[in-house]
N, C-alpha and C positions, 0 to 999 in steps of 0.2 A: 504494500500500500504506500509506504513512504517512498519507494523507488518510483512509483507511478507519479506521485505528486511532484517529486523532484524533477522528473523528466518533463512533465507538463510546465513546470515553472521555467525550466531552461528554454523550452519552445516558445513560451510567452515572451520571455526576455529577448529572444532572437527576433521574434516578430515585431516587437517594439523598436528594436534597433533598426530593422529593415524599414519600418514605417517612418522613423525619424530621418533616415537617409533619403527616402523618397521626398519627404516634405522639404528637406534642405536642398535637394537637387532642384525641386520645383521653384523654390525661392530664389536660388541662384540664377536659374534661367529667366525668371520674371524680372530680376534686377538688371540683367543684361539688356540693354536697349540699343539697337542699332540707330545711330544718329545719322540723319541726312547731312550732306555736306554743309548746307546752310546752317543747320542747328549747331554743327561742330564749329563752324566759323564764328557764329555769334558767341558761343561759349569761350572760344579762344580770345576773341576781342574783349569780352567782359573781363577775363582774367588779366589781360594785358593792361586794361584801364585801371584795374584795382592795383596791380603791381606799380604802375606809373604813379598813382595817387600816393601809395605808401612810400615809394622812393622819394617823391617830391616832398612829402611831409617830413621824412627823415632828413633830407638835405636842408630844409628850412630850419629844422630843429638844430642841426649841427652848426648852421650859420649864426644862430643866436648865441 
C-alpha cells in the first residue's frame, strides 16, 4: 500500500513539473514578439533620445 502511494506521489510530482515547463514555455513564446522594422526603429530612436538627455544632463552637471 505504501509503495503504491509513493509511486503515485512520484507520478504526480512528475506531472506537475511537466505542466510547469509547458506553462513556462508558453510564457516565453508569448513574451517573444517579432517587431516590425518601424517599431524597432522607433524603439531605437527613443533609447537614443533618452541616452542623449542623460548624457547632456551629466555634462551640464559636470560643468557646474
